[in-house]
C-alpha positions as CSV (number, residue, x, y, z in Angstrom):
1,M,58.8,93.1,149.3
2,K,60.9,96.4,149.4
3,Y,64.1,94.3,149.7
4,I,63.3,92.3,146.5
5,I,62.4,95.4,144.5
6,L,65.6,97.1,145.8
7,L,67.5,94.0,144.9
8,F,66.1,94.1,141.3
9,I,67.1,97.8,140.8
10,I,70.6,97.2,142.0
11,T,71.0,94.2,139.9
12,N,69.8,95.9,136.8
13,L,72.0,98.9,137.6
14,F,75.0,97.2,137.7
15,S,74.3,94.6,134.9
16,V,76.5,94.4,131.8
17,T,75.0,93.9,128.4
18,L,76.5,91.1,126.2
19,K,78.4,91.7,123.1
20,S,78.3,89.5,120.2
21,S,82.1,89.1,120.1
22,Y,85.0,89.1,122.5
23,T,88.9,88.7,122.1
24,T,91.5,87.6,124.6
25,S,95.2,87.3,124.5
26,S,95.2,84.7,127.2
27,R,94.5,81.0,127.1
28,E,92.0,81.6,129.7
29,F,88.7,83.3,128.8
30,N,87.8,85.0,132.2
31,A,84.6,86.8,133.1
32,S,86.5,90.0,133.4
33,V,86.8,90.0,129.6
34,I,83.0,90.5,129.5
35,D,82.8,92.7,132.8
36,K,86.0,94.6,133.5
37,N,84.8,95.8,137.0
38,I,84.1,92.4,138.1
39,E,85.5,91.8,141.7
40,N,85.7,88.0,141.9
41,D,87.0,87.0,138.6
42,F,86.5,83.4,137.4
43,I,87.4,81.2,134.3
44,I,84.8,80.6,131.9
45,Y,86.8,78.6,129.2
46,T,90.4,77.4,128.5
47,F,91.6,77.3,125.1
48,D,93.7,74.4,124.2
49,K,96.9,74.6,121.8
50,N,95.0,74.0,118.5
51,R,91.8,75.9,119.2
52,H,91.4,79.6,119.0
53,K,87.8,80.3,118.5
54,K,84.8,79.3,120.8
55,S,81.0,80.2,120.8
56,F,78.7,80.3,123.7
57,S,74.9,80.8,123.9
58,A,73.9,84.0,125.6
59,N,71.6,82.2,128.1
60,K,74.5,79.9,129.1
61,L,76.7,82.9,130.0
62,I,73.9,84.7,131.8
63,A,73.3,81.6,133.9
64,L,76.9,81.1,134.7
65,F,77.3,84.7,135.9
66,A,74.3,84.3,137.9
67,Q,75.8,81.3,139.7
68,H,78.6,83.8,140.8
69,N,76.1,86.6,141.7
70,H,76.6,88.7,138.7
71,A,74.1,90.1,136.4
72,L,74.4,89.9,132.7
73,E,71.8,91.2,129.9
74,A,71.6,89.5,126.5
75,S,69.9,92.4,124.6
76,S,69.5,90.8,121.0
77,T,72.6,88.9,121.3
78,K,71.8,85.0,121.2
79,L,75.3,83.7,120.4
80,V,78.6,85.1,121.7
81,H,81.8,84.5,119.9
82,V,85.3,84.6,121.6
83,K,88.6,84.6,119.8
84,H,92.1,83.7,121.3
85,I,94.3,86.3,119.8
86,S,98.1,86.4,119.7
87,N,99.9,88.6,121.9
88,V,103.1,88.3,119.8
89,N,104.8,91.8,119.0
90,L,103.8,92.7,115.6
91,D,106.0,95.9,115.3
92,S,108.2,94.6,112.5
93,I,105.1,93.8,110.4
94,K,103.8,97.5,110.9
95,E,107.2,98.7,109.7
96,A,107.0,96.5,106.9
97,V,103.6,97.9,106.0
98,R,104.7,101.5,106.3
99,A,107.7,100.9,104.1
100,Y,105.4,99.4,101.4
101,Y,103.1,102.3,101.3
102,L,105.9,104.9,101.5
103,G,107.4,103.1,98.2
104,Y,104.2,104.3,96.5
105,Y,103.4,107.4,98.2
106,P,106.7,109.1,99.5
107,N,104.8,112.1,101.0
108,I,102.2,110.0,102.9
109,K,101.7,111.0,106.5
110,I,100.9,107.7,108.6
111,S,99.8,108.5,112.1
112,S,99.3,104.9,113.1
113,I,99.0,101.4,111.7
114,E,96.3,98.9,113.2
115,I,97.0,95.2,113.0
116,K,94.7,92.3,113.5
117,T,95.5,88.6,112.9
118,S,93.1,86.5,111.2
119,S,95.1,83.3,111.8
120,F,96.6,82.7,115.3
121,I,100.3,83.3,115.6
122,E,102.2,81.8,118.5
123,S,105.4,83.5,117.6
124,L,106.8,85.2,114.5
125,P,108.9,82.7,112.4
126,K,112.6,83.1,112.2
127,E,112.5,83.5,108.5
128,Y,109.4,84.7,106.7
129,R,108.2,87.0,103.8
130,L,105.2,89.2,103.5
131,E,102.9,89.0,100.5
132,F,100.6,91.9,99.9
133,K,97.5,91.6,97.6
134,T,97.6,93.0,94.1
135,N,96.9,96.8,94.4
136,A,96.8,96.7,98.2
137,Y,98.6,100.2,97.9
138,K,95.2,101.7,96.7
139,Y,93.6,101.0,100.0
140,S,93.9,102.0,103.7
141,T,92.5,98.7,104.7
142,A,93.7,95.3,103.4
143,T,95.0,91.8,104.2
144,L,98.5,90.4,103.7
145,V,99.9,87.0,104.1
146,L,102.9,86.1,106.1
147,K,104.6,83.1,104.9
148,D,106.8,80.9,107.0
149,S,110.0,80.4,104.8
150,N,110.6,77.1,106.4
151,T,107.2,75.5,107.0
152,K,105.5,77.2,104.2
153,K,102.5,77.9,106.7
154,R,100.6,80.8,105.9
155,Y,99.2,83.3,108.3
156,F,96.7,86.1,107.3
157,I,97.1,89.5,108.7
158,N,94.6,92.5,108.5
159,Y,95.8,96.0,108.7
160,H,94.4,99.5,108.6
161,L,96.3,102.7,108.1
162,N,95.3,106.0,109.6
163,A,97.0,108.4,107.0
164,K,96.9,111.4,104.9
165,V,98.1,111.3,101.3
166,K,99.3,114.2,99.2
167,L,97.2,114.8,96.0
168,F,98.0,117.3,93.0
169,K,94.8,118.9,91.5
170,A,94.3,120.8,88.4
171,R,94.3,124.5,89.4
172,N,92.4,125.2,86.1
173,N,91.3,123.4,83.1
174,I,94.1,121.9,81.5
175,N,94.0,120.7,77.9
176,R,95.5,117.4,76.7
177,G,99.1,117.5,75.7
178,K,100.0,120.5,78.0
179,I,103.5,120.6,79.5
180,L,102.8,120.7,83.2
181,T,104.4,123.3,85.5
182,Q,104.0,124.1,89.2
183,I,101.7,126.8,88.1
184,D,99.1,124.3,86.6
185,V,98.6,122.6,89.8
186,L,97.9,122.7,93.5
187,Y,98.2,120.2,96.2
188,T,96.4,119.2,99.3
189,Y,96.6,116.3,101.9
190,V,93.4,114.2,102.3
191,E,92.4,111.2,104.4
192,F,93.7,108.1,102.7
193,K,91.0,105.6,102.2
194,R,91.0,104.5,98.6
195,L,92.7,105.7,95.4
196,K,92.0,104.9,91.8
197,A,95.7,104.7,91.0
198,T,99.1,106.1,91.9
199,P,99.1,109.8,92.5
200,F,101.2,112.1,90.2
201,T,104.1,113.7,91.9
202,F,106.7,116.1,90.4
203,K,109.6,113.6,90.6
204,Q,110.8,114.9,87.2
205,K,110.6,118.8,87.2
206,T,110.3,119.5,83.5
207,G,109.2,117.8,80.5
208,I,105.8,116.3,81.9
209,R,102.6,116.6,79.6
210,T,99.1,115.4,80.3
211,R,97.7,112.5,78.4
212,K,94.0,113.8,79.0
213,R,91.9,116.9,79.6
214,F,91.5,118.0,83.2
215,R,88.8,120.1,84.7
216,E,89.6,122.4,87.5
217,G,89.9,120.4,90.7
218,N,90.5,117.0,88.9
219,I,92.8,114.7,90.8
220,I,96.1,114.1,88.7
221,Y,97.1,110.5,88.7
222,A,100.4,109.2,87.3
223,K,98.9,107.2,84.5
224,D,97.3,110.4,83.2
225,V,100.7,112.1,82.5
226,E,103.9,111.2,80.5
227,I,107.3,112.4,79.9
228,S,107.1,114.7,76.8
229,P,108.8,113.3,73.6
230,A,111.9,114.7,72.3
231,V,110.2,115.6,69.2
232,L,106.6,116.9,69.0
233,K,104.2,116.6,66.0
234,G,104.0,119.8,64.0
235,K,107.1,121.3,65.5
236,S,110.2,122.1,63.8
237,V,113.3,119.8,64.0
238,L,117.0,120.1,63.0
239,V,117.7,117.6,60.4
240,R,121.5,116.4,60.0
241,L,123.0,114.4,57.3
242,I,126.4,113.1,58.0
243,N,128.3,111.3,55.2
244,G,132.1,111.1,55.9
245,S,133.3,114.5,56.1
246,L,130.2,115.9,54.6
247,Q,127.6,117.3,57.0
248,L,124.4,118.9,56.1
249,E,122.0,120.6,58.3
250,F,118.4,122.1,57.6
251,Q,114.9,122.6,59.3
252,A,111.8,120.2,58.7
253,K,108.5,119.6,60.3
254,A,108.0,116.6,62.4
255,L,104.9,114.6,61.3
256,Q,104.6,112.7,64.6
257,D,105.5,112.7,68.3
258,A,108.7,110.5,69.0
259,Y,111.2,109.8,71.9
260,I,115.0,109.5,71.2
261,G,115.9,106.3,69.3
262,E,112.6,106.2,67.4
263,E,112.2,106.6,63.8
264,I,109.7,109.2,62.2
265,Y,108.9,111.1,59.0
266,V,109.6,114.6,58.7
267,E,108.5,117.1,56.0
268,K,110.8,119.4,54.3
269,R,109.9,123.0,52.8
270,D,109.4,121.4,49.4
271,K,106.8,119.0,51.0
272,K,109.2,116.0,50.3
273,R,109.0,113.4,53.3
274,L,112.2,111.8,54.7
275,R,112.5,108.9,57.1
276,V,114.6,110.1,60.2
277,K,115.8,108.9,63.6
278,V,115.5,111.1,66.7
279,T,118.8,111.6,68.4
280,G,118.0,114.5,70.8
281,K,115.6,117.3,71.8
282,N,114.2,118.7,68.5
283,Q,117.1,116.8,66.6
284,V,116.9,114.1,64.0
285,E,119.5,112.4,61.7
286,I,119.0,110.7,58.1
287,E,120.6,107.2,58.3
């Protein structure tokens, strides 16, 4: 009786609790996948070429391990799913993902990229292209499609970035139409999970103005700013009239914002309005 109790205690002490899912890079699903410390390993199932997923009842696995004098516990798991995953080198895919995100966030700091294949890939095609989902750059976790250029076969790949991204925030309250300078913003690196849009960066050092009002601490996105127009509404502009050898210049007030090449109305001191074309910074011409 003491021997039976002792055996029961030892069996439960060294038993392994089943998980709901396992993966194996080998075609053989071995007992060691479930219990890494097993001494006498044995084959549970062998995947054929066209099958990469298999499910087992927990009771069947428990009984199979018992036949080999090994203890398993089912816990709440009734069905165990096993997936044969590819052991193909996906470093080139990781580099493509890295390049994709650097294209949107030049200052992103990527510490690692995790890759998981939803579709089984025996080997990478000689020629292929990667298709990212629309707006995938806004998310740290997403799915891309690897498409074989010759067979047109599609493979689905899940990836996750462990990264930090540089964000500019309003240092103080900023009114709409304000020309931004380095003094108006501060930056910080935050864990990259999900962004509403592409963050603003100071690619152009001058002539950037806000399209909305910001409160202190608000994140500034690229869509929230614009290049400042060459002519600003209500500001003075130099008007030129060139007719052969005759050239006339005078000051007038712009009645609207405009970029170089656009036509607008300006108002002279006598309140008369003229239609002009913007030719430079605060400069227009009468055509």
